C-alpha positions in Angstrom: -13.6 -20.6 -2.2 -16.4 -20.6 0.4 -18.8 -17.6 0.3 -18.0 -16.4 3.8 -14.2 -16.6 3.2 -14.7 -14.6 -0.1 -16.8 -12.0 1.7 -14.2 -11.7 4.5 -11.4 -11.2 1.9 -13.5 -8.6 0.0 -14.1 -6.7 3.3 -10.4 -6.9 4.1 -9.5 -5.5 0.7 -12.1 -2.7 1.1 -10.7 -1.9 4.5 -7.1 -1.7 3.2 -8.2 0.5 0.3 -9.9 2.9 2.7 -6.9 2.9 5.0 -4.4 3.8 2.2 -6.6 6.2 0.2 -5.7 9.4 2.1 -1.9 8.8 1.4 -1.8 7.7 -2.2 -1.1 11.1 -3.7 1.7 11.8 -1.2 3.2 8.3 -1.7 3.0 8.7 -5.5 4.7 12.1 -5.4 7.4 10.8 -3.0 8.1 7.8 -5.2 8.3 10.0 -8.3 10.7 12.3 -6.5 13.0 9.4 -5.6 13.1 7.9 -9.1 12.8 11.0 -11.3 10.9 8.8 -13.7 7.1 8.4 -13.9 7.3 4.7 -14.8 9.9 3.8 -12.1 8.0 5.9 -9.6 4.8 4.0 -10.3 6.6 0.7 -10.0 8.1 1.8 -6.7 4.7 2.8 -5.5 3.2 -0.5 -6.5 6.0 -2.4 -4.8 5.4 -0.4 -1.6 1.6 -0.9 -1.7 2.1 -4.7 -2.2 4.5 -4.8 0.7 2.0 -2.8 2.8 -0.9 -5.1 1.8 1.0 -8.2 2.6 1.9 -6.9 6.0 -1.6 -5.5 6.6 -3.5 -8.6 5.6 -1.5 -10.6 8.3 -2.4 -8.1 11.0 -4.6 -5.1 10.1 -3.4 -2.0 11.7 -3.6 1.8 11.6 -1.9 3.1 8.5 -0.1 6.5 8.4 1.9 8.5 5.9 5.1 7.7 7.8 4.3 4.0 7.5 4.5 4.1 3.8 7.7 6.1 3.7 9.4 3.6 5.9 8.0 0.6 4.0 9.1 1.5 0.4 11.6 -0.9 -1.1 14.5 1.7 -1.1 14.4 1.6 2.7 13.9 -2.1 3.1 
C-alpha cells in the first residue's frame, strides 16, 4: 500500500476512535443490558462498532450516543 494511502487510513481510524470514545461505556452497558451476558454483550458491542465503522469510513460524520443505539444489530 502506498504511504500516503496508509497515512490517510491511519488518520481515518484515529478520527473514528476519537469520535466513538465518549460513547463506549454507554454502548457496552446497553449491549450488556440487552443480552444479560458479558460475552454476548461484548459480541453485540463489537458488531455494532463494526457496522458503525463501515458506515463511517464511507462517509465520516458526527457520531452521537443515539447513533449507536439505532445501529446495533438488534434494531437492524
